[in-house]
Jmol script that loads the backbone (N, CA, C; Angstrom):
load data "model"
ATOM      1  N   UNK A   1      11.372  19.584  -1.628  1.00  0.00           N
ATOM      2  CA  UNK A   1      12.337  19.385  -0.558  1.00  0.00           C
ATOM      3  C   UNK A   1      12.120  18.003   0.059  1.00  0.00           C
ATOM      4  N   UNK A   2      13.193  17.341   0.354  1.00  0.00           N
ATOM      5  CA  UNK A   2      13.156  16.009   0.958  1.00  0.00           C
ATOM      6  C   UNK A   2      12.779  16.137   2.438  1.00  0.00           C
ATOM      7  N   UNK A   3      11.828  15.325   2.868  1.00  0.00           N
ATOM      8  CA  UNK A   3      11.397  15.371   4.272  1.00  0.00           C
ATOM      9  C   UNK A   3      11.915  14.153   5.031  1.00  0.00           C
ATOM     10  N   UNK A   4      11.928  14.285   6.360  1.00  0.00           N
ATOM     11  CA  UNK A   4      12.321  13.163   7.208  1.00  0.00           C
ATOM     12  C   UNK A   4      11.422  11.962   6.942  1.00  0.00           C
ATOM     13  N   UNK A   5      10.107  12.219   6.861  1.00  0.00           N
ATOM     14  CA  UNK A   5       9.174  11.102   6.678  1.00  0.00           C
ATOM     15  C   UNK A   5       9.338  10.422   5.328  1.00  0.00           C
ATOM     16  N   UNK A   6       9.720  11.161   4.293  1.00  0.00           N
ATOM     17  CA  UNK A   6       9.960  10.553   2.985  1.00  0.00           C
ATOM     18  C   UNK A   6      11.143   9.579   3.045  1.00  0.00           C
ATOM     19  N   UNK A   7      12.231   9.996   3.675  1.00  0.00           N
ATOM     20  CA  UNK A   7      13.413   9.143   3.781  1.00  0.00           C
ATOM     21  C   UNK A   7      13.127   7.973   4.722  1.00  0.00           C
ATOM     22  N   UNK A   8      12.385   8.224   5.785  1.00  0.00           N
ATOM     23  CA  UNK A   8      12.010   7.147   6.700  1.00  0.00           C
ATOM     24  C   UNK A   8      11.195   6.087   5.968  1.00  0.00           C
ATOM     25  N   UNK A   9      10.231   6.502   5.168  1.00  0.00           N
ATOM     26  CA  UNK A   9       9.421   5.548   4.394  1.00  0.00           C
ATOM     27  C   UNK A   9      10.285   4.780   3.400  1.00  0.00           C
ATOM     28  N   UNK A  10      11.260   5.457   2.795  1.00  0.00           N
ATOM     29  CA  UNK A  10      12.172   4.781   1.872  1.00  0.00           C
ATOM     30  C   UNK A  10      12.896   3.642   2.594  1.00  0.00           C
ATOM     31  N   UNK A  11      13.458   3.925   3.773  1.00  0.00           N
ATOM     32  CA  UNK A  11      14.175   2.904   4.534  1.00  0.00           C
ATOM     33  C   UNK A  11      13.225   1.815   5.026  1.00  0.00           C
ATOM     34  N   UNK A  12      12.029   2.196   5.479  1.00  0.00           N
ATOM     35  CA  UNK A  12      11.052   1.200   5.937  1.00  0.00           C
ATOM     36  C   UNK A  12      10.658   0.256   4.809  1.00  0.00           C
ATOM     37  N   UNK A  13      10.479   0.800   3.618  1.00  0.00           N
ATOM     38  CA  UNK A  13      10.071  -0.016   2.473  1.00  0.00           C
ATOM     39  C   UNK A  13      11.186  -0.930   1.984  1.00  0.00           C
ATOM     40  N   UNK A  14      12.431  -0.490   2.099  1.00  0.00           N
ATOM     41  CA  UNK A  14      13.538  -1.244   1.509  1.00  0.00           C
ATOM     42  C   UNK A  14      14.187  -2.248   2.457  1.00  0.00           C
ATOM     43  N   UNK A  15      14.206  -1.949   3.746  1.00  0.00           N
ATOM     44  CA  UNK A  15      14.861  -2.848   4.705  1.00  0.00           C
ATOM     45  C   UNK A  15      13.912  -3.958   5.153  1.00  0.00           C
ATOM     46  N   UNK A  16      14.457  -5.114   5.482  1.00  0.00           N
ATOM     47  CA  UNK A  16      13.609  -6.167   6.066  1.00  0.00           C
ATOM     48  C   UNK A  16      13.016  -5.659   7.379  1.00  0.00           C
ATOM     49  N   UNK A  17      11.804  -6.081   7.656  1.00  0.00           N
ATOM     50  CA  UNK A  17      11.139  -5.626   8.872  1.00  0.00           C
ATOM     51  C   UNK A  17      11.569  -6.452  10.072  1.00  0.00           C
ATOM     52  N   UNK A  18      11.661  -5.769  11.201  1.00  0.00           N
ATOM     53  CA  UNK A  18      12.008  -6.432  12.462  1.00  0.00           C
ATOM     54  C   UNK A  18      10.709  -6.742  13.194  1.00  0.00           C
ATOM     55  N   UNK A  19      10.680  -7.893  13.844  1.00  0.00           N
ATOM     56  CA  UNK A  19       9.493  -8.274  14.596  1.00  0.00           C
ATOM     57  C   UNK A  19       9.850  -8.895  15.928  1.00  0.00           C
ATOM     58  N   UNK A  20       8.847  -9.035  16.763  1.00  0.00           N
ATOM     59  CA  UNK A  20       9.014  -9.686  18.055  1.00  0.00           C
ATOM     60  C   UNK A  20       8.813 -11.190  17.887  1.00  0.00           C
ATOM     61  N   UNK A  21       9.068 -11.941  18.930  1.00  0.00           N
ATOM     62  CA  UNK A  21       8.843 -13.391  18.884  1.00  0.00           C
ATOM     63  C   UNK A  21       7.371 -13.732  18.686  1.00  0.00           C
ATOM     64  N   UNK A  22       6.497 -12.826  19.073  1.00  0.00           N
ATOM     65  CA  UNK A  22       5.056 -13.050  18.915  1.00  0.00           C
ATOM     66  C   UNK A  22       4.553 -12.603  17.545  1.00  0.00           C
ATOM     67  N   UNK A  23       5.460 -12.137  16.687  1.00  0.00           N
ATOM     68  CA  UNK A  23       5.074 -11.758  15.332  1.00  0.00           C
ATOM     69  C   UNK A  23       4.655 -10.307  15.157  1.00  0.00           C
ATOM     70  N   UNK A  24       4.752  -9.505  16.191  1.00  0.00           N
ATOM     71  CA  UNK A  24       4.394  -8.092  16.092  1.00  0.00           C
ATOM     72  C   UNK A  24       5.532  -7.350  15.391  1.00  0.00           C
ATOM     73  N   UNK A  25       5.208  -6.579  14.357  1.00  0.00           N
ATOM     74  CA  UNK A  25       6.210  -5.827  13.612  1.00  0.00           C
ATOM     75  C   UNK A  25       6.653  -4.604  14.403  1.00  0.00           C
ATOM     76  N   UNK A  26       7.948  -4.332  14.345  1.00  0.00           N
ATOM     77  CA  UNK A  26       8.526  -3.170  15.022  1.00  0.00           C
ATOM     78  C   UNK A  26       8.919  -2.166  13.935  1.00  0.00           C
ATOM     79  N   UNK A  27       8.160  -1.073  13.787  1.00  0.00           N
ATOM     80  CA  UNK A  27       8.480  -0.121  12.730  1.00  0.00           C
ATOM     81  C   UNK A  27       9.763   0.662  13.026  1.00  0.00           C
ATOM     82  N   UNK A  28      10.560   0.851  12.004  1.00  0.00           N
ATOM     83  CA  UNK A  28      11.778   1.647  12.094  1.00  0.00           C
ATOM     84  C   UNK A  28      11.405   3.098  12.383  1.00  0.00           C
ATOM     85  N   UNK A  29      12.158   3.742  13.284  1.00  0.00           N
ATOM     86  CA  UNK A  29      11.940   5.146  13.626  1.00  0.00           C
ATOM     87  C   UNK A  29      13.144   5.977  13.187  1.00  0.00           C
ATOM     88  N   UNK A  30      12.980   7.291  13.126  1.00  0.00           N
ATOM     89  CA  UNK A  30      14.031   8.203  12.661  1.00  0.00           C
ATOM     90  C   UNK A  30      15.339   8.070  13.433  1.00  0.00           C
ATOM     91  N   UNK A  31      15.256   7.908  14.742  1.00  0.00           N
ATOM     92  CA  UNK A  31      16.457   7.903  15.576  1.00  0.00           C
ATOM     93  C   UNK A  31      16.930   6.513  15.985  1.00  0.00           C
ATOM     94  N   UNK A  32      16.322   5.471  15.427  1.00  0.00           N
ATOM     95  CA  UNK A  32      16.776   4.107  15.726  1.00  0.00           C
ATOM     96  C   UNK A  32      18.157   3.886  15.121  1.00  0.00           C
ATOM     97  N   UNK A  33      18.993   3.144  15.834  1.00  0.00           N
ATOM     98  CA  UNK A  33      20.308   2.779  15.296  1.00  0.00           C
ATOM     99  C   UNK A  33      20.088   1.715  14.226  1.00  0.00           C
ATOM    100  N   UNK A  34      20.419   2.046  13.001  1.00  0.00           N
ATOM    101  CA  UNK A  34      20.222   1.107  11.900  1.00  0.00           C
ATOM    102  C   UNK A  34      21.043  -0.163  12.087  1.00  0.00           C
ATOM    103  N   UNK A  35      22.175  -0.067  12.745  1.00  0.00           N
ATOM    104  CA  UNK A  35      23.021  -1.236  12.987  1.00  0.00           C
ATOM    105  C   UNK A  35      22.294  -2.262  13.858  1.00  0.00           C
ATOM    106  N   UNK A  36      21.451  -1.801  14.760  1.00  0.00           N
ATOM    107  CA  UNK A  36      20.706  -2.699  15.637  1.00  0.00           C
ATOM    108  C   UNK A  36      19.431  -3.196  14.965  1.00  0.00           C
ATOM    109  N   UNK A  37      18.974  -2.486  13.960  1.00  0.00           N
ATOM    110  CA  UNK A  37      17.707  -2.825  13.316  1.00  0.00           C
ATOM    111  C   UNK A  37      17.864  -3.883  12.231  1.00  0.00           C
ATOM    112  N   UNK A  38      18.991  -3.867  11.512  1.00  0.00           N
ATOM    113  CA  UNK A  38      19.149  -4.778  10.383  1.00  0.00           C
ATOM    114  C   UNK A  38      20.602  -5.194  10.200  1.00  0.00           C
ATOM    115  N   UNK A  39      20.807  -6.221   9.420  1.00  0.00           N
ATOM    116  CA  UNK A  39      22.150  -6.714   9.112  1.00  0.00           C
ATOM    117  C   UNK A  39      22.872  -5.729   8.194  1.00  0.00           C
ATOM    118  N   UNK A  40      24.188  -5.705   8.277  1.00  0.00           N
ATOM    119  CA  UNK A  40      24.984  -4.783   7.475  1.00  0.00           C
ATOM    120  C   UNK A  40      24.760  -5.000   5.979  1.00  0.00           C
ATOM    121  N   UNK A  41      24.662  -6.248   5.529  1.00  0.00           N
ATOM    122  CA  UNK A  41      24.473  -6.522   4.098  1.00  0.00           C
ATOM    123  C   UNK A  41      23.201  -5.870   3.566  1.00  0.00           C
ATOM    124  N   UNK A  42      22.106  -5.994   4.312  1.00  0.00           N
ATOM    125  CA  UNK A  42      20.840  -5.381   3.897  1.00  0.00           C
ATOM    126  C   UNK A  42      20.946  -3.860   3.937  1.00  0.00           C
ATOM    127  N   UNK A  43      21.572  -3.345   4.982  1.00  0.00           N
ATOM    128  CA  UNK A  43      21.722  -1.904   5.124  1.00  0.00           C
ATOM    129  C   UNK A  43      22.582  -1.333   4.004  1.00  0.00           C
ATOM    130  N   UNK A  44      23.667  -2.022   3.677  1.00  0.00           N
ATOM    131  CA  UNK A  44      24.568  -1.559   2.625  1.00  0.00           C
ATOM    132  C   UNK A  44      23.834  -1.457   1.285  1.00  0.00           C
ATOM    133  N   UNK A  45      23.005  -2.443   0.956  1.00  0.00           N
ATOM    134  CA  UNK A  45      22.233  -2.401  -0.299  1.00  0.00           C
ATOM    135  C   UNK A  45      21.244  -1.241  -0.298  1.00  0.00           C
ATOM    136  N   UNK A  46      20.615  -0.999   0.836  1.00  0.00           N
ATOM    137  CA  UNK A  46      19.661   0.112   0.943  1.00  0.00           C
ATOM    138  C   UNK A  46      20.374   1.452   0.828  1.00  0.00           C
ATOM    139  N   UNK A  47      21.549   1.563   1.439  1.00  0.00           N
ATOM    140  CA  UNK A  47      22.317   2.810   1.334  1.00  0.00           C
ATOM    141  C   UNK A  47      22.716   3.076  -0.106  1.00  0.00           C
ATOM    142  N   UNK A  48      23.043   2.032  -0.847  1.00  0.00           N
ATOM    143  CA  UNK A  48      23.378   2.184  -2.268  1.00  0.00           C
ATOM    144  C   UNK A  48      22.170   2.711  -3.052  1.00  0.00           C
ATOM    145  N   UNK A  49      20.984   2.171  -2.781  1.00  0.00           N
ATOM    146  CA  UNK A  49      19.760   2.654  -3.447  1.00  0.00           C
ATOM    147  C   UNK A  49      19.457   4.094  -3.036  1.00  0.00           C
ATOM    148  N   UNK A  50      19.660   4.392  -1.763  1.00  0.00           N
ATOM    149  CA  UNK A  50      19.463   5.755  -1.243  1.00  0.00           C
ATOM    150  C   UNK A  50      20.360   6.723  -2.008  1.00  0.00           C
ATOM    151  N   UNK A  51      21.618   6.336  -2.201  1.00  0.00           N
ATOM    152  CA  UNK A  51      22.584   7.184  -2.900  1.00  0.00           C
ATOM    153  C   UNK A  51      22.100   7.547  -4.296  1.00  0.00           C
ATOM    154  N   UNK A  52      21.566   6.573  -4.982  1.00  0.00           N
ATOM    155  CA  UNK A  52      21.069   6.811  -6.350  1.00  0.00           C
ATOM    156  C   UNK A  52      19.801   7.658  -6.340  1.00  0.00           C
ATOM    157  N   UNK A  53      18.892   7.350  -5.435  1.00  0.00           N
ATOM    158  CA  UNK A  53      17.619   8.070  -5.395  1.00  0.00           C
ATOM    159  C   UNK A  53      17.788   9.531  -4.990  1.00  0.00           C
ATOM    160  N   UNK A  54      18.617   9.788  -3.967  1.00  0.00           N
ATOM    161  CA  UNK A  54      18.746  11.143  -3.436  1.00  0.00           C
ATOM    162  C   UNK A  54      20.024  11.849  -3.891  1.00  0.00           C
ATOM    163  N   UNK A  55      20.800  11.180  -4.747  1.00  0.00           N
ATOM    164  CA  UNK A  55      22.025  11.740  -5.317  1.00  0.00           C
ATOM    165  C   UNK A  55      22.986  12.247  -4.237  1.00  0.00           C
ATOM    166  N   UNK A  56      23.234  11.386  -3.275  1.00  0.00           N
ATOM    167  CA  UNK A  56      24.174  11.684  -2.188  1.00  0.00           C
ATOM    168  C   UNK A  56      25.350  10.729  -2.337  1.00  0.00           C
ATOM    169  N   UNK A  57      26.566  11.276  -2.353  1.00  0.00           N
ATOM    170  CA  UNK A  57      27.770  10.456  -2.467  1.00  0.00           C
ATOM    171  C   UNK A  57      28.029   9.769  -1.125  1.00  0.00           C
ATOM    172  N   UNK A  58      27.724   8.475  -1.075  1.00  0.00           N
ATOM    173  CA  UNK A  58      27.899   7.730   0.168  1.00  0.00           C
ATOM    174  C   UNK A  58      29.277   7.071   0.257  1.00  0.00           C
ATOM    175  N   UNK A  59      30.108   7.269  -0.744  1.00  0.00           N
ATOM    176  CA  UNK A  59      31.452   6.686  -0.704  1.00  0.00           C
ATOM    177  C   UNK A  59      32.302   7.322   0.393  1.00  0.00           C
ATOM    178  N   UNK A  60      31.872   8.458   0.898  1.00  0.00           N
ATOM    179  CA  UNK A  60      32.619   9.142   1.961  1.00  0.00           C
ATOM    180  C   UNK A  60      32.243   8.654   3.365  1.00  0.00           C
ATOM    181  N   UNK A  61      31.245   7.764   3.457  1.00  0.00           N
ATOM    182  CA  UNK A  61      30.857   7.249   4.772  1.00  0.00           C
ATOM    183  C   UNK A  61      31.975   6.363   5.307  1.00  0.00           C
ATOM    184  N   UNK A  62      32.437   6.687   6.497  1.00  0.00           N
ATOM    185  CA  UNK A  62      33.471   5.908   7.163  1.00  0.00           C
ATOM    186  C   UNK A  62      32.777   4.885   8.062  1.00  0.00           C
ATOM    187  N   UNK A  63      32.599   3.680   7.541  1.00  0.00           N
ATOM    188  CA  UNK A  63      31.860   2.661   8.278  1.00  0.00           C
ATOM    189  C   UNK A  63      32.563   2.245   9.566  1.00  0.00           C
ATOM    190  N   UNK A  64      33.853   2.496   9.667  1.00  0.00           N
ATOM    191  CA  UNK A  64      34.558   2.144  10.911  1.00  0.00           C
ATOM    192  C   UNK A  64      34.082   3.009  12.084  1.00  0.00           C
ATOM    193  N   UNK A  65      33.439   4.133  11.806  1.00  0.00           N
ATOM    194  CA  UNK A  65      32.883   4.971  12.867  1.00  0.00           C
ATOM    195  C   UNK A  65      31.581   4.384  13.411  1.00  0.00           C
ATOM    196  N   UNK A  66      30.946   3.500  12.630  1.00  0.00           N
ATOM    197  CA  UNK A  66      29.638   2.957  12.991  1.00  0.00           C
ATOM    198  C   UNK A  66      29.659   1.466  13.313  1.00  0.00           C
ATOM    199  N   UNK A  67      30.778   0.825  13.040  1.00  0.00           N
ATOM    200  CA  UNK A  67      30.933  -0.612  13.312  1.00  0.00           C
ATOM    201  C   UNK A  67      32.281  -0.840  13.972  1.00  0.00           C
ATOM    202  N   UNK A  68      32.457  -1.813  14.828  1.00  0.00           N
ATOM    203  CA  UNK A  68      31.491  -2.864  15.149  1.00  0.00           C
ATOM    204  C   UNK A  68      30.381  -2.357  16.061  1.00  0.00           C
ATOM    205  N   UNK A  69      29.230  -2.980  15.941  1.00  0.00           N
ATOM    206  CA  UNK A  69      28.069  -2.646  16.744  1.00  0.00           C
ATOM    207  C   UNK A  69      27.677  -3.877  17.550  1.00  0.00           C
ATOM    208  N   UNK A  70      27.544  -3.709  18.839  1.00  0.00           N
ATOM    209  CA  UNK A  70      27.188  -4.830  19.710  1.00  0.00           C
ATOM    210  C   UNK A  70      25.669  -5.039  19.683  1.00  0.00           C
ATOM    211  N   UNK A  71      25.250  -6.211  19.244  1.00  0.00           N
ATOM    212  CA  UNK A  71      23.831  -6.546  19.222  1.00  0.00           C
ATOM    213  C   UNK A  71      23.492  -7.220  20.551  1.00  0.00           C
ATOM    214  N   UNK A  72      22.408  -6.750  21.159  1.00  0.00           N
ATOM    215  CA  UNK A  72      22.024  -7.300  22.455  1.00  0.00           C
ATOM    216  C   UNK A  72      21.512  -8.729  22.297  1.00  0.00           C
ATOM    217  N   UNK A  73      22.076  -9.639  23.065  1.00  0.00           N
ATOM    218  CA  UNK A  73      21.654 -11.024  23.101  1.00  0.00           C
ATOM    219  C   UNK A  73      20.245 -11.083  23.668  1.00  0.00           C
ATOM    220  N   UNK A  74      19.363 -11.883  23.074  1.00  0.00           N
ATOM    221  CA  UNK A  74      17.953 -11.928  23.465  1.00  0.00           C
ATOM    222  C   UNK A  74      17.766 -12.190  24.964  1.00  0.00           C
ATOM    223  N   UNK A  75      18.504 -13.147  25.534  1.00  0.00           N
ATOM    224  CA  UNK A  75      18.326 -13.524  26.929  1.00  0.00           C
ATOM    225  C   UNK A  75      19.121 -12.651  27.903  1.00  0.00           C
ATOM    226  N   UNK A  76      19.853 -11.681  27.391  1.00  0.00           N
ATOM    227  CA  UNK A  76      20.714 -10.851  28.226  1.00  0.00           C
ATOM    228  C   UNK A  76      19.949 -10.161  29.348  1.00  0.00           C
ATOM    229  N   UNK A  77      18.749  -9.683  29.058  1.00  0.00           N
ATOM    230  CA  UNK A  77      17.971  -8.941  30.065  1.00  0.00           C
ATOM    231  C   UNK A  77      17.647  -9.781  31.296  1.00  0.00           C
ATOM    232  N   UNK A  78      17.712 -11.106  31.172  1.00  0.00           N
ATOM    233  CA  UNK A  78      17.460 -11.963  32.317  1.00  0.00           C
ATOM    234  C   UNK A  78      18.696 -12.138  33.190  1.00  0.00           C
ATOM    235  N   UNK A  79      19.844 -11.762  32.676  1.00  0.00           N
ATOM    236  CA  UNK A  79      21.088 -11.946  33.410  1.00  0.00           C
ATOM    237  C   UNK A  79      21.680 -10.641  33.943  1.00  0.00           C
ATOM    238  N   UNK A  80      21.388  -9.533  33.283  1.00  0.00           N
ATOM    239  CA  UNK A  80      21.936  -8.250  33.722  1.00  0.00           C
ATOM    240  C   UNK A  80      21.066  -7.101  33.220  1.00  0.00           C
ATOM    241  N   UNK A  81      21.013  -6.048  33.995  1.00  0.00           N
ATOM    242  CA  UNK A  81      20.300  -4.829  33.601  1.00  0.00           C
ATOM    243  C   UNK A  81      21.269  -3.783  33.060  1.00  0.00           C
ATOM    244  N   UNK A  82      22.561  -4.108  33.151  1.00  0.00           N
ATOM    245  CA  UNK A  82      23.580  -3.167  32.702  1.00  0.00           C
ATOM    246  C   UNK A  82      23.502  -3.009  31.181  1.00  0.00           C
ATOM    247  N   UNK A  83      23.406  -1.768  30.687  1.00  0.00           N
ATOM    248  CA  UNK A  83      23.306  -1.564  29.240  1.00  0.00           C
ATOM    249  C   UNK A  83      24.624  -1.906  28.529  1.00  0.00           C
ATOM    250  N   UNK A  84      24.493  -2.274  27.274  1.00  0.00           N
ATOM    251  CA  UNK A  84      25.668  -2.547  26.451  1.00  0.00           C
ATOM    252  C   UNK A  84      26.362  -1.222  26.159  1.00  0.00           C
ATOM    253  N   UNK A  85      27.680  -1.207  26.301  1.00  0.00           N
ATOM    254  CA  UNK A  85      28.449  -0.005  25.966  1.00  0.00           C
ATOM    255  C   UNK A  85      28.913  -0.122  24.524  1.00  0.00           C
ATOM    256  N   UNK A  86      28.405   0.764  23.689  1.00  0.00           N
ATOM    257  CA  UNK A  86      28.776   0.766  22.284  1.00  0.00           C
ATOM    258  C   UNK A  86      30.065   1.553  22.095  1.00  0.00           C
ATOM    259  N   UNK A  87      30.932   1.059  21.230  1.00  0.00           N
ATOM    260  CA  UNK A  87      32.158   1.788  20.897  1.00  0.00           C
ATOM    261  C   UNK A  87      31.998   2.550  19.591  1.00  0.00           C
ATOM    262  N   UNK A  88      30.890   2.334  18.916  1.00  0.00           N
ATOM    263  CA  UNK A  88      30.624   3.000  17.640  1.00  0.00           C
ATOM    264  C   UNK A  88      29.440   3.954  17.790  1.00  0.00           C
ATOM    265  N   UNK A  89      29.356   4.884  16.857  1.00  0.00           N
ATOM    266  CA  UNK A  89      28.249   5.845  16.837  1.00  0.00           C
ATOM    267  C   UNK A  89      27.030   5.220  16.161  1.00  0.00           C
ATOM    268  N   UNK A  90      25.813   5.590  16.579  1.00  0.00           N
ATOM    269  CA  UNK A  90      24.629   5.081  15.883  1.00  0.00           C
ATOM    270  C   UNK A  90      24.477   5.741  14.513  1.00  0.00           C
ATOM    271  N   UNK A  91      24.080   4.945  13.557  1.00  0.00           N
ATOM    272  CA  UNK A  91      23.797   5.407  12.206  1.00  0.00           C
ATOM    273  C   UNK A  91      22.280   5.424  12.095  1.00  0.00           C
ATOM    274  N   UNK A  92      21.683   6.601  11.857  1.00  0.00           N
ATOM    275  CA  UNK A  92      20.226   6.726  11.918  1.00  0.00           C
ATOM    276  C   UNK A  92      19.640   7.209  10.601  1.00  0.00           C
ATOM    277  N   UNK A  93      18.344   6.991  10.441  1.00  0.00           N
ATOM    278  CA  UNK A  93      17.627   7.479   9.263  1.00  0.00           C
ATOM    279  C   UNK A  93      17.671   9.000   9.239  1.00  0.00           C
ATOM    280  N   UNK A  94      17.616   9.620  10.398  1.00  0.00           N
ATOM    281  CA  UNK A  94      17.662  11.094  10.469  1.00  0.00           C
ATOM    282  C   UNK A  94      18.942  11.636   9.821  1.00  0.00           C
ATOM    283  N   UNK A  95      20.058  10.931  10.007  1.00  0.00           N
ATOM    284  CA  UNK A  95      21.319  11.350   9.381  1.00  0.00           C
ATOM    285  C   UNK A  95      21.195  11.308   7.853  1.00  0.00           C
ATOM    286  N   UNK A  96      20.532  10.276   7.351  1.00  0.00           N
ATOM    287  CA  UNK A  96      20.344  10.148   5.907  1.00  0.00           C
ATOM    288  C   UNK A  96      19.372  11.200   5.377  1.00  0.00           C
ATOM    289  N   UNK A  97      18.337  11.523   6.155  1.00  0.00           N
ATOM    290  CA  UNK A  97      17.371  12.550   5.738  1.00  0.00           C
ATOM    291  C   UNK A  97      18.039  13.924   5.668  1.00  0.00           C
ATOM    292  N   UNK A  98      18.823  14.257   6.687  1.00  0.00           N
ATOM    293  CA  UNK A  98      19.517  15.550   6.691  1.00  0.00           C
ATOM    294  C   UNK A  98      20.517  15.634   5.539  1.00  0.00           C
ATOM    295  N   UNK A  99      21.184  14.539   5.257  1.00  0.00           N
ATOM    296  CA  UNK A  99      22.149  14.512   4.155  1.00  0.00           C
ATOM    297  C   UNK A  99      21.437  14.620   2.809  1.00  0.00           C
ATOM    298  N   UNK A 100      20.273  13.994   2.679  1.00  0.00           N
ATOM    299  CA  UNK A 100      19.510  14.079   1.424  1.00  0.00           C
ATOM    300  C   UNK A 100      19.087  15.523   1.155  1.00  0.00           C
ATOM    301  N   UNK A 101      18.705  16.241   2.203  1.00  0.00           N
ATOM    302  CA  UNK A 101      18.314  17.651   2.027  1.00  0.00           C
ATOM    303  C   UNK A 101      19.492  18.512   1.592  1.00  0.00           C
ATOM    304  N   UNK A 102      20.682  18.193   2.085  1.00  0.00           N
ATOM    305  CA  UNK A 102      21.851  19.012   1.746  1.00  0.00           C
ATOM    306  C   UNK A 102      22.526  18.562   0.453  1.00  0.00           C
ATOM    307  N   UNK A 103      22.245  17.312   0.026  1.00  0.00           N
ATOM    308  CA  UNK A 103      22.838  16.813  -1.211  1.00  0.00           C
ATOM    309  C   UNK A 103      24.214  16.192  -1.035  1.00  0.00           C
ATOM    310  N   UNK A 104      24.658  16.063   0.230  1.00  0.00           N
ATOM    311  CA  UNK A 104      25.950  15.417   0.504  1.00  0.00           C
ATOM    312  C   UNK A 104      25.904  14.791   1.884  1.00  0.00           C
ATOM    313  N   UNK A 105      26.800  13.826   2.111  1.00  0.00           N
ATOM    314  CA  UNK A 105      26.855  13.170   3.412  1.00  0.00           C
ATOM    315  C   UNK A 105      27.450  14.146   4.423  1.00  0.00           C
ATOM    316  N   UNK A 106      26.673  14.507   5.416  1.00  0.00           N
ATOM    317  CA  UNK A 106      27.054  15.549   6.366  1.00  0.00           C
ATOM    318  C   UNK A 106      27.954  15.071   7.496  1.00  0.00           C
ATOM    319  N   UNK A 107      28.115  13.776   7.640  1.00  0.00           N
ATOM    320  CA  UNK A 107      28.803  13.241   8.815  1.00  0.00           C
ATOM    321  C   UNK A 107      30.176  12.677   8.505  1.00  0.00           C
ATOM    322  N   UNK A 108      30.732  13.001   7.351  1.00  0.00           N
ATOM    323  CA  UNK A 108      32.012  12.450   6.928  1.00  0.00           C
ATOM    324  C   UNK A 108      33.161  12.963   7.803  1.00  0.00           C
ATOM    325  N   UNK A 109      33.185  14.228   8.132  1.00  0.00           N
ATOM    326  CA  UNK A 109      34.304  14.807   8.876  1.00  0.00           C
ATOM    327  C   UNK A 109      34.164  14.619  10.378  1.00  0.00           C
ATOM    328  N   UNK A 110      32.961  14.364  10.862  1.00  0.00           N
ATOM    329  CA  UNK A 110      32.733  14.265  12.299  1.00  0.00           C
ATOM    330  C   UNK A 110      33.445  13.091  12.937  1.00  0.00           C
ATOM    331  N   UNK A 111      33.777  12.068  12.158  1.00  0.00           N
ATOM    332  CA  UNK A 111      34.337  10.845  12.728  1.00  0.00           C
ATOM    333  C   UNK A 111      35.770  10.587  12.273  1.00  0.00           C
ATOM    334  N   UNK A 112      36.409  11.570  11.688  1.00  0.00           N
ATOM    335  CA  UNK A 112      37.781  11.349  11.199  1.00  0.00           C
ATOM    336  C   UNK A 112      38.791  11.881  12.169  1.00  0.00           C
TER     337      UNK A 112
END
end "model"
wireframe off; spacefill off
backbone 0.3
color backbone group
């Protein structure tokens, strides 16, 4: 059976790592929004590999439900404490883990 940690490790190994300005690596977590963690091009390639490895049809993913995603400007916290209002849903590793266990993308109908 596919576990959350197995899919998380797959994404951690395949996606470029995010770091701080001081060089500290920020590990990807199950509930992190993948759109905020990495560029779409890198994510798209990883999703394609995920599809092959876990035999999940990702052609049904409606990317318009997850994009556009507002990336927080680095200096924004110095100008406002108001959080960014996202118009898209977060795409998380947990969603991919649950879909891998079921053998199909579970979130296709939720956003149509």
